[in-house]
C-alpha positions in Angstrom: -16.4 5.9 13.1 -17.6 2.8 14.6 -21.0 1.2 14.4 -22.3 3.1 17.4 -20.9 6.5 16.5 -22.8 9.4 18.0 -23.8 12.5 16.0 -20.8 14.3 14.4 -18.9 16.7 16.6 -18.8 20.2 15.2 -15.4 21.2 13.9 -13.8 23.7 11.6 -13.0 21.8 8.4 -9.8 22.5 6.5 -10.5 24.2 3.1 -9.4 22.5 0.0 -10.3 25.0 -2.7 -6.7 25.6 -3.7 -6.7 22.3 -5.5 -8.9 21.9 -8.6 -10.9 18.7 -9.1 -9.1 16.1 -11.3 -11.3 13.1 -12.2 -14.9 12.2 -11.6 -15.1 8.5 -11.2 -16.6 6.7 -14.2 -14.6 3.5 -14.7 -12.6 0.9 -12.9 -9.2 2.7 -12.9 -7.6 5.8 -11.5 -5.0 5.9 -14.3 -6.4 9.3 -15.5 -5.7 11.0 -12.1 -2.7 13.1 -12.3 -1.0 13.4 -8.9 -1.0 16.8 -7.3 1.6 18.1 -4.9 0.1 18.1 -1.4 -1.0 21.6 -0.2 1.4 23.1 2.4 -1.2 23.1 5.2 -1.5 19.3 4.8 2.1 18.5 4.4 2.7 17.3 8.0 2.0 14.2 10.1 -1.4 13.6 11.6 -1.8 14.0 15.3 -4.0 11.3 16.9 -5.3 11.5 20.5 -4.7 7.9 21.3 -4.9 8.1 25.1 -6.5 11.3 26.5 -7.4 12.1 30.1 -6.0 8.9 31.6 -4.5 8.3 35.0 -1.5 6.2 34.0 0.4 4.7 31.0 2.9 1.9 30.5 5.8 2.1 28.0 8.2 -0.6 26.8 11.7 1.0 26.4 14.7 -1.2 25.6 12.9 -4.2 26.9 12.1 -2.5 30.2 8.6 -1.7 31.4 8.2 2.0 32.4 5.2 3.2 34.4 4.0 6.7 33.7 2.0 8.6 36.4 1.6 12.1 37.7 3.7 13.5 40.5 2.2 16.8 41.5 2.4 18.9 38.3 4.9 16.7 36.5 5.0 13.4 34.6 6.8 10.6 36.5 8.5 7.9 34.6 9.3 4.9 36.8 11.4 1.9 35.6 13.4 -0.8 37.4 16.5 1.3 37.1 15.0 4.4 38.7 12.7 7.3 37.9 12.6 10.8 36.5 10.1 13.6 36.1 9.3 15.9 33.2 6.7 18.3 32.0 6.4 16.5 28.7 8.2 13.8 26.9 8.6 12.6 23.3 8.7 8.9 22.9 10.2 7.5 19.6 10.1 4.0 18.3 12.8 1.5 18.9 12.8 -0.3 15.6 9.4 -0.6 14.0 6.9 0.9 16.5 6.2 2.4 19.9 4.8 0.2 22.6 2.5 2.2 24.8 -0.8 1.2 26.6 -3.0 2.1 29.6 -2.5 -1.4 31.1 0.3 -3.9 31.4 -1.8 -6.5 29.6 -2.3 -4.3 26.5 1.4 -3.4 26.4 2.5 -6.7 25.0 0.6 -6.2 21.8 0.9 -2.5 21.4 2.6 -1.3 18.3 2.2 2.3 17.1 4.1 3.9 14.2 5.6 7.4 14.4 6.2 8.9 17.8 4.3 10.0 20.9 4.1 13.3 22.8 3.2 12.6 26.4 1.9 15.5 28.4 -0.4 16.3 31.3 -3.4 18.6 31.6 -5.6 19.3 34.7 -4.3 16.3 36.5 -4.6 13.8 33.6 -2.2 12.3 31.1 -2.4 12.7 27.3 -0.5 10.6 24.8 -0.7 12.0 21.2 0.6 9.9 18.3 2.3 12.0 15.7 2.2 9.7 12.6 2.4 9.8 8.8 -1.1 9.6 7.2 -0.4 6.4 5.4 0.9 4.7 8.5 -2.1 5.9 10.4 -4.4 4.3 7.9 -2.6 0.9 8.4 -4.0 1.1 12.0 -7.5 2.1 11.0 -8.5 -0.2 8.1 -8.4 -3.6 10.1 -10.6 -2.1 12.8 -13.1 -0.2 10.7 -14.0 -2.8 8.1 -12.2 -5.9 9.2 -9.4 -8.3 8.1 -11.0 -9.4 4.8 -9.7 -11.9 2.3 -8.5 -11.1 -1.2 -12.0 -11.6 -2.7 -12.9 -8.3 -0.9 -9.8 -6.4 -1.5 -11.7 -3.5 -3.1 -13.7 -3.1 0.1 -10.4 -2.5 1.9 -9.4 0.0 -0.8 -12.7 1.8 -0.5 -12.3 2.0 3.3 -8.8 3.4 2.9 -9.9 6.2 0.7 -12.9 7.1 2.9 -10.7 7.0 6.1 -8.0 9.1 4.5 -10.5 11.7 3.3 -12.1 11.8 6.8 -8.7 12.3 8.4 -7.6 15.1 6.1 -11.0 16.8 6.5 -10.3 16.9 10.2 -6.8 18.3 10.1 -6.7 21.1 12.7 -10.2 20.4 13.8 -9.4 19.7 17.4 -6.6 22.3 17.8 -7.8 23.3 21.3 -7.1 19.7 22.4 -3.7 19.5 20.8 -4.5 17.0 18.1 -6.5 16.4 14.9 -8.5 13.2 15.5 -9.5 10.9 18.3 -8.5 7.2 18.1 -11.9 5.9 19.0 -15.5 6.1 17.8 -15.6 9.9 18.1 -13.7 9.8 14.9 -12.1 6.6 13.5 -11.0 3.5 15.4 -7.2 3.4 15.4 -5.1 0.9 17.4 -1.7 0.9 15.8 -0.2 -1.9 13.7 -1.0 -4.9 15.9 -3.8 -6.1 13.5 -2.4 -4.9 10.2 -2.0 -7.6 7.6 -0.2 -7.7 4.2 -3.6 -7.3 2.5 -4.8 -4.3 4.6 -1.4 -2.7 4.1 -1.6 -3.3 0.3 -5.0 -1.5 0.3 -3.4 1.5 1.8 -0.4 1.4 -0.5 -2.4 0.9 -3.7 -4.6 3.9 -2.9 -1.8 6.1 -1.5 -2.7 9.7 -1.4 -6.2 9.2 -2.9 -9.0 11.3 -1.4 -12.6 12.3 -2.3 -13.6 15.9 -2.9 -16.7 17.8 -3.9 -16.5 21.2 -5.5 -12.8 21.3 -4.7 -13.1 20.5 -1.0 -12.7 17.3 1.0 -16.0 15.6 1.6 -17.2 14.6 5.0 -16.8 10.9 4.5 -19.2 9.4 7.1 -19.7 5.6 7.1 -21.4 3.0 9.2 -21.7 -0.7 9.6 -25.1 -1.8 8.1 -27.7 0.4 6.3 -30.5 -2.1 6.1 -31.0 -1.5 2.4 -31.4 2.3 2.5 -28.9 5.0 3.3 -29.6 8.2 5.3 -28.8 11.9 5.2 -27.6 14.2 7.9 -31.2 15.0 8.6 -31.0 12.1 11.1 -28.8 14.5 13.2 -31.1 17.4 12.4 -28.3 19.0 10.5 -28.2 20.5 7.0 -27.7 17.9 4.4 -24.7 17.6 2.0 -25.2 16.9 -1.7 -23.1 13.7 -1.7 -24.8 12.2 1.3 -28.2 11.1 0.0 -31.0 8.8 0.8 -30.3 6.0 -1.6 -31.5 2.4 -2.1 -28.8 -0.1 -1.5 -30.5 -3.2 -2.9 -29.4 -5.9 -5.3 -31.4 -6.5 -8.5 -33.3 -9.3 -6.6 -34.4 -6.8 -4.0 -32.2 -8.0 -1.2 -30.0 -5.5 0.7 -26.3 -5.6 -0.2 -25.6 -5.7 3.6 -27.8 -8.7 4.3 -24.9 -10.9 5.5 -24.7 -8.6 8.6 -26.2 -10.1 11.8 -27.9 -6.7 12.1 -29.8 -6.8 8.8 -32.7 -7.6 11.1 -32.8 -7.3 14.8 -35.2 -7.3 17.7 -35.2 -5.9 21.3 -37.7 -6.4 24.0 -38.3 -4.3 27.1 -40.7 -4.6 30.1 -42.8 -1.7 31.2 -40.8 -1.3 34.4 -37.5 -1.2 32.4 -38.6 1.6 30.1 -40.0 3.7 33.0 -36.5 3.7 34.4 -34.6 3.9 31.2 -36.5 6.8 29.7 -35.8 9.0 32.7 -32.2 7.8 33.0 -31.4 8.3 29.3 -33.3 11.5 28.7 -30.2 13.7 28.7 -28.3 11.6 26.1 -31.5 11.4 24.0 -31.7 15.2 24.1 -35.1 15.3 25.6 -36.7 16.0 29.0 -38.6 13.3 30.9 -40.3 13.6 34.3 -40.7 10.5 36.5 -43.8 8.6 35.6 -45.6 5.3 36.4 -47.0 3.9 33.1 -46.5 4.3 29.4 -49.7 4.8 27.4 -48.1 4.8 23.9 -44.9 4.8 21.9 -45.7 6.1 18.5 -43.7 7.0 15.4 -45.0 10.5 14.5 -43.0 10.8 11.3 -40.1 9.3 9.5 -37.2 10.5 7.2 -37.2 9.6 3.5 -35.3 6.4 4.2 -37.9 5.2 6.7 -35.7 5.9 9.8 -37.4 7.7 12.6 -37.6 11.5 12.5 -39.9 11.9 15.6 -40.8 9.4 18.2 -43.6 10.4 20.6 -43.9 8.8 24.0 -47.1 9.3 26.0 -47.0 8.6 29.7 -49.5 9.0 32.6 -47.8 12.3 33.3 -46.9 13.8 29.9 -45.9 13.4 26.3 -42.4 13.9 25.1 -40.5 13.5 21.8 -37.1 12.2 20.7 -35.7 13.0 17.2 -33.7 11.2 14.6 -30.7 9.1 15.6 -31.1 10.2 19.2 -34.0 7.7 19.6 -31.3 5.0 19.9 -30.0 6.6 23.1 -33.5 6.7 24.7 -33.5 2.9 24.9 -29.9 2.6 26.1 -29.5 -0.5 28.4 -26.4 -1.8 30.1 -24.4 0.8 28.2 -25.7 -0.3 24.8 -27.9 1.8 22.5 -30.3 0.5 19.9 -28.5 -0.7 16.7 -30.2 1.9 14.5 -33.1 4.3 14.3 -34.6 2.2 11.5 -37.3 0.4 13.6 -41.0 -0.2 14.5 -42.5 -0.4 18.0 -45.3 -2.6 19.2 -46.9 -3.6 22.5 -47.2 -7.4 22.8 -48.8 -8.6 26.0 -46.7 -7.1 28.8 -43.6 -6.3 26.6 -42.6 -3.5 24.3 -41.0 -5.0 21.2 -38.8 -3.1 18.9 -38.0 -4.7 15.5 -35.5 -3.0 13.2 -32.8 -3.3 10.6 -29.3 -1.8 10.2 -26.5 -0.9 12.5 -25.2 2.6 12.9 -26.5 6.0 11.8 -27.0 5.0 8.1 -25.1 8.1 6.7 -22.7 7.6 3.8 -20.9 4.3 3.1 -22.4 1.1 4.3 -19.5 -1.1 5.3 -21.3 -4.5 5.1 -22.6 -3.4 1.7 -19.1 -2.5 0.6 -17.9 -5.9 1.5 -20.6 -7.7 -0.5 -20.2 -5.3 -3.5 -16.4 -6.0 -3.6 -17.0 -9.7 -3.5 -19.4 -9.4 -6.4 -16.6 -7.8 -8.5 -17.3 -4.1 -8.1 -14.2 -1.8 -8.0 -13.5 0.5 -5.1 -14.2 3.4 -7.5 -17.6 2.1 -8.4 -18.3 1.5 -4.7 -17.3 5.0 -3.6 -19.3 6.6 -6.4 -22.4 4.8 -5.3 -22.2 5.8 -1.6 -20.9 9.3 -2.3 -22.6 10.4 -5.5 -21.0 13.3 -7.4 -17.6 13.1 -5.7 -14.3 13.6 -7.4 -11.2 11.5 -6.8 -7.8 13.2 -6.4 -4.4 12.0 -5.4 -1.7 13.8 -3.4 2.0 13.2 -3.6 4.7 14.7 -1.4 
């Protein structure tokens, strides 16, 4: 779940009711948690859609570069020594990892644990990484929260537990696609072991098997970059709220946001009238609204807000009509050069010939604020305290195989 994650994709979550809650966080240690044998339906590797619907791939096998393309209805593997075709192929590591990438340039740094299943579907190539959960997390943590120093080790641990919970929650959720999670912002960013460090690996190891549950089921562990001092609920996606995803203040005692070291704690964007007349029509589909071509904008008004202050309904009045955009989708209405607004936590004003948007935060605001986590960890808070703040009422459990 990156900073620009879209609304959640509907999926069928795996049920966890067979395992009773163990410990509700109340201190700085998980010593009280008794490990539980992992349920049978979770006792398998995770399947990650690393490369899906691509035209070609490159492999490094025994020091030789292999080009993977499609030849009619078969995969073609072409190396210096010759070529062969197959309907599908399993690629195992030669030592510590598998080197696979969509370009030659990326191949030199590619390093994925586990093995890959390469197949084709409707004229495109898919490469699914079959990987142990803990090894998968080694390739998630550095990209989702960064390569932090030891003063923020508990931030890495909090991210490890959140990412592990998210992944287990999505086991079997994309069965029709042949895997469990995407390797990009549709789920969690995963790029293999190329950026793993001793510290990020330690965070995974020290929280091994730990997950968050609520009433005996995995929580939906959403997280984002910067909350701007206030978290949000799933109402920003016009979806029913969950009891552990609440609108909560995320301020220090002095009133400053925990995430204020983020460059997105405050931000500003400006647009000309001509830009917006084009962007609104162009972006209407992604913003889930309908806009007819128009010449001038009479008003951009915030009709109402969510409890956090983020926009619930934005009303735009033009010389032709009025239309509305709701919740987090307001970010897509202003999409320019492929980039949406940092958050839906903003105000709009007309200043001379420009429309000015001033806001705070980066991401949807739901669940854990990663920049807040970093600051809380540096201030001495444990990962248990951190997770308990951002996901109130959760229970921590630990699996063992």
